[in-house]
C-alpha positions as CSV (number, residue, x, y, z in Angstrom):
1,S,31.0,-52.9,-63.3
2,S,33.4,-55.8,-63.5
3,L,30.9,-58.0,-61.7
4,R,28.1,-56.9,-64.1
5,T,30.4,-57.8,-67.1
6,L,31.3,-61.1,-65.6
7,S,27.7,-61.9,-64.8
8,Y,26.7,-60.9,-68.3
9,I,29.3,-63.0,-70.0
10,N,28.5,-66.1,-67.9
11,K,25.1,-65.8,-66.2
12,D,25.4,-69.1,-64.4
13,D,28.8,-68.5,-62.8
14,V,28.4,-69.5,-59.1
15,T,31.1,-67.1,-57.8
16,A,29.7,-64.1,-59.7
17,L,26.1,-64.8,-58.5
18,H,27.3,-65.3,-54.9
19,C,29.2,-62.0,-55.1
20,K,26.1,-60.2,-56.5
21,V,24.0,-61.5,-53.6
22,V,26.5,-60.4,-51.0
23,C,26.7,-56.9,-52.6
24,L,22.9,-56.6,-52.6
25,I,22.9,-57.6,-48.9
26,Q,25.6,-55.0,-48.1
27,N,23.4,-52.3,-49.8
28,G,20.3,-53.4,-47.8
29,S,18.5,-54.7,-50.9
30,F,17.3,-57.9,-49.2
31,K,14.4,-58.5,-51.5
32,E,16.5,-58.3,-54.6
33,A,19.1,-60.6,-53.1
34,L,16.5,-63.1,-52.2
35,S,15.0,-62.8,-55.8
36,V,18.5,-63.6,-57.3
37,I,18.8,-66.6,-55.0
38,H,15.3,-67.9,-56.0
39,T,16.0,-67.3,-59.7
40,H,19.2,-69.3,-59.8
41,T,18.3,-72.2,-57.5
42,K,19.9,-74.7,-59.9
43,V,23.3,-72.9,-59.8
44,L,23.2,-71.7,-56.2
45,T,22.9,-74.8,-54.2
46,S,21.4,-74.8,-50.7
47,D,24.7,-75.4,-49.0
48,S,26.6,-72.7,-50.7
49,I,24.0,-69.9,-50.2
50,T,22.1,-71.0,-47.1
51,F,23.4,-68.3,-44.8
52,E,22.7,-65.5,-47.2
53,K,19.2,-66.8,-47.9
54,A,18.4,-67.2,-44.2
55,Y,19.8,-63.8,-43.4
56,C,17.7,-62.1,-46.0
57,E,14.6,-63.8,-44.7
58,Y,15.5,-62.8,-41.1
59,R,15.9,-59.1,-42.1
60,L,12.6,-59.2,-44.0
61,N,11.0,-60.4,-40.8
62,R,10.2,-63.8,-42.3
63,I,11.4,-65.5,-39.2
64,E,9.7,-68.9,-39.7
65,N,11.1,-69.2,-43.2
66,A,14.6,-68.3,-41.9
67,L,14.4,-71.0,-39.3
68,K,13.4,-73.6,-41.9
69,T,16.3,-72.5,-44.2
70,I,18.8,-72.8,-41.3
71,Q,17.5,-76.2,-40.3
72,S,17.8,-77.5,-43.9
73,A,21.5,-76.9,-44.0
74,S,23.6,-80.0,-44.0
75,Q,26.3,-78.4,-41.9
76,Q,25.9,-75.9,-39.1
77,T,28.7,-73.4,-39.4
78,D,29.5,-70.8,-36.7
79,K,27.8,-68.0,-38.6
80,L,24.7,-70.1,-39.1
81,K,24.6,-70.9,-35.4
82,E,24.8,-67.1,-34.6
83,L,21.9,-66.5,-36.9
84,H,20.1,-69.5,-35.5
85,G,20.3,-68.0,-32.0
86,Q,18.9,-64.6,-33.3
87,V,16.0,-66.4,-35.0
88,L,15.1,-68.4,-31.9
89,Y,15.2,-65.2,-29.8
90,R,12.8,-63.5,-32.2
91,L,10.5,-66.5,-32.0
92,E,10.7,-66.3,-28.2
93,R,12.1,-69.9,-27.9
94,Y,14.4,-68.8,-25.1
95,D,15.4,-72.3,-23.9
96,D,16.6,-73.4,-27.3
97,C,18.3,-70.0,-27.8
98,L,20.2,-70.3,-24.6
99,A,21.5,-73.7,-25.6
100,V,22.7,-72.4,-29.0
101,Y,24.7,-69.5,-27.4
102,R,26.2,-71.7,-24.7
103,D,27.5,-74.0,-27.5
104,L,28.9,-71.1,-29.4
105,I,30.7,-69.6,-26.4
106,R,32.1,-73.0,-25.5
107,N,33.3,-74.0,-28.9
108,S,34.4,-70.8,-30.6
109,Q,37.5,-68.6,-30.2
110,D,37.4,-65.3,-32.0
111,D,36.9,-61.6,-31.3
112,Y,33.2,-61.8,-30.9
113,E,33.1,-63.5,-27.5
114,E,31.9,-60.3,-25.7
115,E,28.9,-59.9,-28.2
116,R,27.9,-63.5,-27.6
117,K,28.0,-63.0,-23.8
118,T,25.8,-60.0,-24.2
119,N,23.3,-62.0,-26.3
120,L,23.4,-64.8,-23.7
121,S,22.6,-62.3,-20.9
122,A,19.7,-60.9,-23.0
123,V,18.2,-64.4,-23.3
124,V,18.4,-64.9,-19.5
125,A,16.7,-61.5,-19.0
126,A,13.9,-62.4,-21.4
127,Q,13.4,-65.7,-19.6
128,S,13.1,-63.9,-16.2
129,T,10.8,-61.2,-17.6
130,W,8.4,-63.1,-19.8
131,D,8.6,-66.8,-18.8
132,K,9.1,-65.9,-15.1
133,V,11.9,-68.4,-14.9
134,E,14.4,-68.1,-12.1
135,P,17.6,-67.2,-13.9
136,E,20.7,-69.2,-13.3
137,D,24.1,-67.6,-12.5
138,L,26.2,-67.8,-15.6
139,G,29.2,-66.1,-14.1
140,L,29.1,-63.2,-16.6
141,Q,31.1,-60.3,-15.4
142,E,29.3,-57.0,-15.8
143,A,32.1,-55.2,-17.5
144,T,30.1,-53.4,-20.2
145,Y,27.0,-51.3,-20.0
146,E,25.1,-53.8,-22.2
147,L,25.8,-56.6,-19.7
148,C,24.8,-54.4,-16.7
149,Y,21.5,-53.4,-18.5
150,N,20.6,-57.1,-19.2
151,A,21.4,-58.0,-15.6
152,A,19.1,-55.3,-14.4
153,C,16.3,-56.5,-16.7
154,A,16.7,-60.0,-15.2
155,L,16.4,-58.5,-11.7
156,I,13.3,-56.7,-12.6
157,G,11.7,-60.0,-13.7
158,Q,12.4,-61.3,-10.2
159,G,11.0,-58.3,-8.5
160,R,14.3,-57.1,-7.1
161,L,13.8,-53.5,-8.1
162,N,16.3,-51.8,-5.8
163,E,19.2,-54.0,-7.0
164,A,18.0,-53.5,-10.6
165,M,18.1,-49.7,-10.2
166,K,21.7,-49.9,-8.9
167,N,22.7,-52.0,-12.0
168,L,21.0,-49.4,-14.3
169,Q,22.9,-46.6,-12.7
170,K,26.2,-48.5,-13.2
171,A,25.2,-49.2,-16.8
172,E,24.6,-45.4,-17.3
173,D,28.1,-44.6,-15.9
174,L,29.8,-47.2,-18.1
175,C,27.9,-46.0,-21.2
176,R,29.0,-42.4,-20.6
177,Q,32.5,-43.4,-20.0
178,S,32.8,-45.6,-23.1
179,L,31.1,-43.2,-25.5
180,S,33.0,-40.1,-24.2
181,E,36.2,-41.7,-25.2
182,D,35.2,-41.3,-28.9
183,S,35.7,-37.7,-30.0
184,D,33.2,-38.0,-32.8
185,V,30.3,-38.8,-30.4
186,T,28.3,-35.8,-29.3
187,E,26.3,-35.3,-26.1
188,E,23.1,-35.8,-28.0
189,D,24.4,-39.2,-29.2
190,I,25.2,-40.2,-25.7
191,E,21.7,-39.2,-24.5
192,A,20.1,-41.1,-27.3
193,E,22.1,-44.2,-26.3
194,L,21.1,-43.7,-22.7
195,A,17.4,-43.4,-23.6
196,I,16.7,-47.1,-23.2
197,I,18.5,-47.2,-19.8
198,H,16.5,-44.2,-18.6
199,G,13.3,-45.8,-19.8
200,Q,14.0,-48.9,-17.7
201,M,14.7,-46.6,-14.7
202,A,11.4,-44.9,-15.2
203,Y,9.7,-48.3,-15.4
204,I,11.2,-49.2,-12.0
205,M,10.0,-45.9,-10.5
206,Q,6.5,-46.7,-11.8
207,L,6.5,-50.1,-10.2
208,Q,7.6,-48.5,-6.9
209,G,4.7,-46.1,-7.0
210,R,6.8,-43.0,-7.8
211,T,4.5,-42.2,-10.8
212,E,5.4,-38.4,-10.9
213,D,9.1,-39.1,-11.2
214,A,8.5,-41.9,-13.8
215,L,6.2,-39.6,-15.8
216,Q,8.8,-36.8,-15.9
217,L,11.5,-39.2,-17.1
218,Y,9.3,-40.7,-19.7
219,N,8.5,-37.3,-21.1
220,Q,12.2,-36.3,-21.2
221,I,12.9,-39.4,-23.3
222,I,10.1,-38.7,-25.8
223,K,11.4,-35.1,-26.2
224,L,14.7,-36.6,-27.4
225,K,12.8,-38.3,-30.3
226,P,14.7,-41.6,-30.3
227,T,14.9,-43.6,-33.5
228,D,13.9,-46.9,-31.7
229,V,10.2,-47.2,-32.4
230,G,10.0,-50.1,-29.9
231,L,11.3,-47.9,-27.1
232,I,8.9,-45.0,-28.0
233,A,5.9,-47.4,-28.1
234,V,6.7,-48.9,-24.7
235,I,7.1,-45.5,-23.1
236,A,3.9,-44.2,-24.6
237,N,2.0,-47.2,-23.4
238,N,3.4,-46.8,-19.8
239,I,2.4,-43.1,-19.8
240,I,-1.2,-44.2,-20.8
241,T,-1.2,-46.6,-17.8
242,I,-0.2,-43.8,-15.5
243,N,-2.9,-41.4,-16.9
244,K,-5.6,-44.1,-16.6
245,D,-9.0,-42.3,-16.8
246,Q,-7.3,-38.9,-16.3
247,N,-5.6,-36.6,-18.9
248,V,-7.4,-38.5,-21.7
249,F,-6.3,-36.0,-24.3
250,D,-2.6,-36.8,-23.7
251,S,-3.3,-40.5,-23.7
252,K,-5.0,-40.2,-27.2
253,K,-1.8,-38.5,-28.5
254,K,0.4,-41.2,-27.0
255,V,-1.7,-44.0,-28.6
256,K,-0.5,-42.8,-32.0
257,L,3.1,-43.4,-31.0
258,T,2.3,-47.1,-30.4
259,N,1.0,-47.5,-34.0
260,A,4.3,-46.6,-35.6
261,E,5.5,-48.8,-38.5
262,G,7.7,-51.7,-37.5
263,V,6.7,-51.8,-33.9
264,E,5.3,-55.3,-34.2
265,H,8.8,-56.5,-35.1
266,K,10.5,-54.8,-32.2
267,L,8.4,-55.9,-29.2
268,S,7.5,-59.3,-27.7
269,K,4.1,-60.8,-28.0
270,K,3.2,-59.9,-24.4
271,Q,4.2,-56.3,-24.9
272,L,2.1,-56.0,-28.0
273,Q,-0.8,-57.7,-26.3
274,A,-0.6,-55.3,-23.3
275,I,-0.6,-52.3,-25.7
276,E,-3.8,-53.6,-27.4
277,F,-5.5,-54.1,-24.0
278,N,-4.7,-50.6,-23.0
279,K,-6.2,-49.3,-26.3
280,A,-9.5,-51.0,-25.4
281,L,-9.4,-49.6,-21.9
282,L,-8.7,-46.1,-23.2
283,A,-11.7,-46.4,-25.5
284,M,-13.8,-47.3,-22.5
285,Y,-12.5,-44.3,-20.5
286,T,-13.2,-42.0,-23.4
287,N,-16.8,-43.3,-23.6
288,Q,-16.2,-44.8,-27.1
289,A,-18.4,-47.7,-26.4
290,D,-18.5,-49.1,-29.9
291,Q,-14.7,-48.8,-30.3
292,C,-14.2,-50.5,-27.0
293,R,-16.5,-53.4,-27.9
294,K,-14.8,-53.8,-31.3
295,L,-11.3,-53.9,-29.8
296,S,-12.2,-56.2,-26.9
297,A,-14.0,-58.6,-29.3
298,S,-10.9,-58.6,-31.6
299,L,-8.6,-59.3,-28.6
300,Q,-10.9,-62.1,-27.4
301,S,-10.8,-63.8,-30.9
302,Q,-7.0,-63.5,-31.0
303,N,-6.6,-64.7,-27.4
304,P,-9.6,-66.9,-26.6
305,E,-8.0,-68.2,-23.4
306,H,-7.2,-64.7,-22.0
307,L,-9.4,-63.3,-19.3
308,L,-8.8,-59.6,-19.7
309,P,-10.8,-59.0,-23.0
310,V,-13.9,-60.4,-21.3
311,L,-13.4,-58.3,-18.2
312,I,-13.1,-55.2,-20.4
313,Q,-16.4,-56.1,-22.1
314,A,-18.1,-56.6,-18.7
315,A,-16.7,-53.3,-17.4
316,Q,-18.1,-51.5,-20.5
317,L,-21.5,-53.1,-19.9
318,C,-21.4,-52.0,-16.3
319,R,-20.7,-48.4,-17.4
320,E,-23.8,-48.6,-19.5
321,K,-25.8,-49.9,-16.4
322,Q,-26.3,-53.3,-18.0
323,H,-25.2,-55.4,-15.0
324,A,-27.3,-58.4,-15.9
325,K,-25.7,-58.7,-19.3
326,A,-22.2,-58.3,-17.7
327,I,-22.9,-61.2,-15.3
328,E,-24.3,-63.3,-18.1
329,L,-21.2,-62.7,-20.2
330,L,-18.9,-63.6,-17.3
331,Q,-20.9,-66.8,-16.5
332,D,-20.6,-68.0,-20.1
333,F,-16.8,-67.4,-20.1
334,A,-16.5,-69.2,-16.7
335,E,-18.1,-72.3,-18.2
336,Q,-15.8,-72.2,-21.3
337,S,-12.6,-71.6,-19.2
338,P,-12.7,-73.5,-15.9
339,A,-9.1,-72.4,-15.2
340,D,-10.2,-68.8,-14.9
341,S,-13.5,-69.5,-13.1
342,A,-12.3,-68.3,-9.7
343,Q,-11.4,-64.8,-11.0
344,I,-14.6,-64.7,-13.0
345,K,-16.7,-65.6,-10.0
346,L,-15.0,-63.0,-7.8
347,T,-15.9,-60.4,-10.4
348,M,-19.5,-61.6,-10.6
349,A,-19.7,-61.5,-6.8
350,Q,-18.4,-57.9,-6.8
351,L,-21.1,-56.9,-9.4
352,K,-23.8,-58.6,-7.2
353,I,-22.6,-56.6,-4.2
354,A,-22.7,-53.4,-6.3
355,Q,-26.4,-54.2,-7.1
356,G,-27.1,-54.8,-3.4
357,S,-27.6,-58.6,-3.8
358,V,-25.3,-59.6,-0.9
359,T,-26.9,-63.1,-0.5
360,K,-26.4,-63.9,-4.2
361,A,-22.8,-62.7,-4.0
362,C,-22.3,-65.1,-1.0
363,I,-23.7,-68.0,-3.0
364,I,-21.3,-67.3,-5.9
365,L,-18.3,-67.0,-3.5
366,R,-19.1,-70.3,-1.8
367,S,-19.1,-72.0,-5.3
368,I,-15.4,-71.3,-5.7
369,E,-14.1,-74.7,-4.4
370,E,-10.4,-73.7,-4.3
371,L,-11.0,-70.6,-2.2
372,K,-14.0,-71.2,0.1
373,H,-11.8,-72.6,2.9
374,K,-9.3,-69.8,2.8
375,P,-9.3,-67.6,5.9
376,G,-9.8,-64.5,3.8
377,M,-12.8,-66.0,2.0
378,V,-14.2,-67.2,5.3
379,S,-13.9,-63.8,6.9
380,A,-15.6,-62.1,3.9
381,L,-18.5,-64.6,3.9
382,V,-19.0,-64.4,7.7
383,T,-19.0,-60.5,7.5
384,M,-21.5,-60.5,4.6
385,Y,-23.8,-63.0,6.3
386,S,-23.7,-61.1,9.6
387,H,-24.7,-58.0,7.7
388,E,-27.7,-59.9,6.3
389,E,-28.4,-61.2,9.8
390,D,-28.1,-64.8,8.5
391,I,-26.1,-66.2,11.5
392,D,-26.9,-69.9,10.6
393,S,-25.2,-69.5,7.2
394,A,-22.2,-67.8,8.8
395,I,-21.8,-70.7,11.2
396,E,-22.1,-73.1,8.4
397,V,-19.2,-71.4,6.6
398,F,-17.1,-71.8,9.7
399,T,-18.0,-75.4,10.0
400,Q,-17.1,-76.3,6.4
401,A,-13.8,-74.5,6.6
402,I,-12.9,-76.3,9.9
403,Q,-13.8,-79.6,8.4
404,W,-11.5,-79.0,5.4
405,Y,-8.6,-78.2,7.7
406,Q,-9.4,-81.1,9.9
407,E,-9.1,-83.4,6.9
408,Y,-6.1,-81.9,5.1
409,Q,-4.2,-79.7,7.7
410,P,-5.2,-80.8,11.2
411,K,-3.9,-78.8,14.2
412,S,-2.3,-76.3,11.9
413,P,-2.2,-72.6,13.1
414,V,-4.9,-71.7,10.6
415,H,-7.1,-74.6,11.7
416,L,-6.9,-73.6,15.4
417,S,-7.4,-70.0,14.5
418,L,-10.6,-70.8,12.7
419,I,-11.9,-72.8,15.6
420,R,-11.2,-69.9,18.0
421,E,-13.0,-67.4,15.7
422,A,-15.9,-69.8,15.3
423,A,-16.3,-70.2,19.0
424,N,-16.1,-66.4,19.6
425,F,-18.6,-65.8,16.9
426,K,-21.1,-68.3,18.4
427,L,-20.7,-66.9,21.9
428,K,-21.2,-63.4,20.5
429,Y,-24.6,-64.4,19.1
430,G,-25.7,-66.5,22.1
431,R,-25.0,-69.9,20.5
432,K,-23.3,-71.2,23.6
433,K,-24.5,-74.8,23.0
434,E,-23.0,-74.8,19.5
435,A,-19.7,-73.3,20.8
436,I,-19.1,-76.1,23.3
437,S,-17.4,-78.5,20.8
438,D,-15.1,-75.8,19.5
439,L,-14.1,-74.7,23.0
440,E,-13.4,-78.3,24.0
441,E,-11.2,-78.8,21.0
442,L,-9.3,-75.6,21.9
443,W,-8.9,-76.6,25.5
444,K,-7.6,-80.1,24.6
445,Q,-4.9,-78.4,22.5
446,N,-3.9,-76.1,25.3
447,P,-5.1,-77.3,28.8
448,K,-3.3,-74.3,30.4
449,D,-5.5,-71.8,28.6
450,I,-7.6,-70.4,31.5
451,H,-9.6,-68.1,29.2
452,T,-10.8,-70.9,27.0
453,L,-11.7,-73.0,30.1
454,A,-13.7,-70.1,31.5
455,Q,-15.6,-69.8,28.3
456,L,-16.3,-73.5,28.2
457,I,-17.6,-73.5,31.8
458,S,-19.8,-70.5,31.0
459,A,-21.3,-72.3,28.0
460,Y,-21.9,-75.6,30.0
461,S,-23.5,-73.7,32.8
462,L,-26.6,-73.2,30.6
463,V,-26.6,-76.7,29.1
464,D,-25.1,-79.0,31.7
465,P,-24.5,-77.4,35.1
466,E,-23.0,-80.6,36.5
467,K,-20.4,-80.7,33.7
468,A,-19.7,-77.0,34.5
469,K,-19.0,-77.9,38.1
470,V,-16.6,-80.7,37.1
471,L,-14.7,-78.4,34.8
472,S,-14.5,-75.7,37.4
473,K,-12.3,-77.9,39.4
474,H,-9.6,-77.4,36.7
475,L,-9.6,-73.7,37.5
476,P,-6.6,-72.5,39.5
477,S,-7.2,-71.9,43.2
478,S,-7.8,-68.4,44.5
479,D,-4.5,-68.3,46.3
480,T,-2.6,-68.9,43.1
481,M,-4.7,-66.3,41.3
482,S,-4.4,-63.6,44.0
483,L,-2.1,-60.8,43.1
484,K,0.4,-59.4,45.6
485,V,-0.1,-55.7,45.1
486,D,1.7,-52.9,47.1
487,V,-0.9,-50.3,47.5
488,D,1.6,-47.5,48.3
489,V,3.6,-48.2,45.2
490,L,0.5,-48.3,43.1
491,E,-0.7,-44.9,44.4
492,N,2.7,-43.3,43.8
493,S,3.0,-44.7,40.3
494,P,2.6,-42.1,37.5
495,G,-0.7,-43.7,36.3
496,A,-2.4,-43.5,39.7
497,T,-4.8,-40.7,40.5
498,Y,-3.5,-38.4,43.3
499,V,-5.7,-38.0,46.3
500,R,-4.7,-35.6,49.1
501,K,-4.7,-37.1,52.5
502,K,-6.9,-35.6,55.1
503,G,-4.9,-33.7,57.8
504,G,-5.4,-31.0,60.4
505,K,-6.7,-27.6,59.8
506,L,-4.3,-25.2,58.1
507,T,-3.4,-22.1,60.0
508,G,-1.4,-18.9,59.3
509,E,0.5,-18.6,56.1
510,N,-0.4,-22.1,54.9
511,Q,-4.1,-21.3,55.2
512,Q,-3.6,-18.0,53.3
513,K,-1.7,-19.7,50.6
514,E,-4.3,-22.3,50.2
515,Q,-7.0,-19.7,50.1
516,G,-5.0,-17.6,47.6
517,Q,-4.5,-20.6,45.4
518,G,-8.2,-21.3,45.6
519,D,-9.1,-17.7,44.6
520,V,-6.8,-17.9,41.7
521,K,-8.4,-21.1,40.5
522,K,-11.8,-19.6,40.9
523,K,-10.9,-16.5,38.9
524,K,-9.6,-18.6,36.1
525,R,-12.7,-20.6,36.0
526,K,-15.1,-17.7,36.0
527,K,-14.1,-15.2,33.4
528,K,-16.2,-12.1,32.9
529,G,-17.6,-11.7,29.5
530,K,-16.6,-8.8,27.3
531,L,-19.0,-5.9,27.1
532,P,-19.5,-3.5,24.1
533,K,-17.7,-0.2,24.3
534,N,-21.0,1.8,24.3
535,Y,-22.5,-0.3,27.1
536,D,-24.6,1.7,29.5
537,P,-25.6,-0.2,32.7
538,K,-28.6,2.1,33.3
539,V,-30.2,1.3,30.0
540,T,-32.0,-2.0,29.6
541,P,-30.4,-4.0,26.7
542,D,-32.5,-4.6,23.6
543,P,-34.0,-8.1,24.0
544,E,-34.0,-8.5,20.2
545,R,-30.3,-7.5,19.8
546,W,-29.4,-11.0,18.8
547,L,-31.7,-11.0,15.9
548,P,-30.8,-9.7,12.5
549,M,-32.2,-6.2,11.9
550,R,-34.7,-7.3,9.3
551,E,-36.2,-9.8,11.8
552,R,-36.7,-7.3,14.7
553,S,-40.3,-6.2,15.5
554,Y,-39.5,-2.5,15.2
555,Y,-37.8,-2.7,11.8
556,R,-39.7,-0.7,9.2
557,G,-37.5,-1.0,6.3
558,R,-35.2,1.5,4.7
559,K,-36.6,5.0,4.4
560,K,-36.8,6.1,0.8
561,G,-35.3,9.5,0.1
562,K,-37.8,12.3,-0.3
563,K,-38.0,13.9,-3.7
564,K,-36.1,17.1,-3.5
565,D,-36.9,20.1,-5.6
566,P,-34.2,20.7,-8.2
567,I,-32.0,23.7,-7.5
568,G,-30.4,25.7,-10.2
569,K,-33.0,24.9,-12.9
570,G,-35.4,27.2,-14.6
571,T,-34.8,30.8,-15.3
572,Q,-31.7,32.5,-14.1
573,G,-32.0,33.6,-10.5
574,A,-35.4,31.9,-9.8
575,T,-36.1,29.3,-7.2
576,T,-39.0,27.0,-6.7
577,A,-39.4,27.8,-3.0
578,G,-41.0,31.1,-1.8
579,T,-38.8,34.0,-0.8
580,S,-40.4,34.1,2.6
581,E,-39.1,30.7,3.3
582,L,-35.6,32.0,2.5
583,D,-35.9,35.1,4.7
584,A,-33.9,34.4,7.8
585,S,-35.5,37.4,9.7
586,K,-38.9,35.7,9.6
587,T,-37.7,32.4,11.1
588,A,-37.8,31.6,14.8
589,S,-34.7,32.4,16.7
590,S,-33.3,29.0,17.4
591,P,-29.8,27.6,17.4
592,P,-28.7,26.9,13.8
593,T,-28.4,23.3,12.6
594,S,-26.7,21.8,9.6
595,P,-29.0,21.1,6.7
596,R,-28.6,17.9,4.6
597,P,-26.1,18.4,1.9
598,G,-27.7,19.5,-1.4
599,S,-31.2,20.1,0.0
600,I,-33.2,23.0,1.4
601,T,-34.8,22.6,4.8
602,A,-38.6,23.2,5.3
603,A,-40.0,26.2,7.1
604,S,-40.6,24.2,10.2
605,S,-36.9,23.3,10.5
606,A,-34.2,25.6,11.6
607,A,-32.5,27.5,8.7
608,T,-28.9,28.7,8.6
609,S,-28.3,32.4,8.8
610,N,-25.6,32.1,6.2
611,M,-27.5,30.7,3.2
612,I,-25.6,29.8,0.1
613,P,-27.0,31.4,-3.1
614,P,-28.8,29.1,-5.4
615,R,-26.2,29.4,-8.2
616,H,-23.4,28.4,-5.9
617,Q,-25.3,25.3,-4.6
618,K,-24.6,21.8,-5.9
619,P,-27.3,19.8,-7.6
620,A,-29.7,18.1,-5.2
621,G,-29.1,14.5,-6.3
622,A,-25.3,14.5,-6.4
623,A,-24.5,13.9,-2.7
624,A,-27.5,11.6,-2.3
625,T,-26.5,9.5,-5.3
626,K,-22.9,9.2,-4.0
627,K,-24.2,8.1,-0.6
628,K,-26.4,5.5,-2.2
629,Q,-23.5,4.2,-4.2
630,Q,-21.4,3.8,-1.0
631,Q,-24.3,2.0,0.6
632,K,-24.5,-0.4,-2.3
633,K,-20.7,-1.1,-2.1
634,K,-21.0,-1.9,1.6
635,K,-23.9,-4.1,1.0
636,G,-22.1,-6.2,-1.6
637,G,-18.9,-6.6,0.4
638,K,-17.8,-9.5,2.6
639,G,-20.0,-10.2,5.6
640,G,-23.2,-8.7,4.1
641,W,-26.6,-10.2,4.1
């Protein structure tokens, strides 16, 4: 209230206005503070209020304006230098930022030296990660977890992942140790502080191919719901890259986390660019063709020199079976960006191969000047031409590559290797006359190579026999080539085949043993086949026993059950059959047989003497129905037809 009164009494008082600006900054009201500075520009001169103005612009993410304000100051104080370093870091001008922090550490003596060293190590880590600059050793002792973390990030930029993981583990231990000393810090606070360290650990696991471990750790961090929107966006993006074209529903949810407010101010330009590229790829994987084209076109307009948006558009066209348009798109970009023409042409060749146009793919590959002499390219072209049976073109590829190495890297290992492969290729396809020059070159380089000399003589024998005779004189004599071999040692060696020496006839026990051993061997060789349990040697086996029952000649199908007269129906005590049929005294005297359950036998069949009264009998269809049900169950089981 006293400040308000003072300001009201004298609105142009410099001290009062300065105090008001500082109070607004302390309260986080950066826009109001900046408004006060702009309103009283006549009173608040640039030198007196430069730091406060630049700081407000920095906090409002007006980084370019903050840099101009700092550079306009007549005198660079320590606090302006500190802010200058932060502004340069946000603008990703890491070389200038490094120089500022070095000057601060060298020329300042206060209690903030540890913080300056931490910022310095962060700049070195950013150079290693984004600019791919080999970091210099600044001699910073990794006494705090922040310094350990930054050192790990620098190692990741160099590809030294195992060392980086050790540094992150050390940073985790130091963080737990330092935070546990404060009694007000809870375990949840410690885990929240460790989230960024764990996120970097998961990133290393992902780079090492341990995607399952990385995914598990990423999800644990997201469950903690950290307040750092930049960290959440990076983790969500990395999960999307692990999912690729799988688990698309989860990727769609993770994309929303990358769109949080303020993310663009927390991440570097390359990080934001990677997130946008992945959004376009996800749209392609989810078959959102229009969305994919829209995103990739936007990315191409923002990054006209970048290759990836064009590749995404080409991939989308290929998914739509429009290979010709994809190749045309790549061709246009290759003409506009000669620096990326090699990658573009490799992609075009791949598309041609997918279409089956191998010869056209070879033409595209041979147009890449900086790669056509490389051993890998030569191998690919020769293989493709051999597949197309174009041997002359394959030999031409060899010749051009050998000529290049003859001019720029003569007698190098690659040069000699290409000559050797060219000679072998020509000999393989019967081009001995063309192989002579290559073989002569190889033999000159190594006159002791007998194999090459033999190949050269063989080639000359068809072209110039006299020359072959002259060269054959260089072959070693037969005496020098003969090998002194001990036959007995060779036979007794483990790799030799054992042959029993012929001896006298075996007699007595030895003969019996030999015969016994022979019998055993014969028995082992000839095993009797297993016979069925009901096998009868007197009965001739059914010749059709190997065929399924339905395919046998005597199969007549399943017999349908005869309609039985219902029992127990009608008037009480009456039956449909005649009484004479039920009279046991009138039937022939024959041994009794068991009737079918639930049915009455005909007069011609033998009837039982102990007939069950009709009222005590079961219905005719009960047992038959049950039997049919059992047959149906068996038929539907495993192993049925």
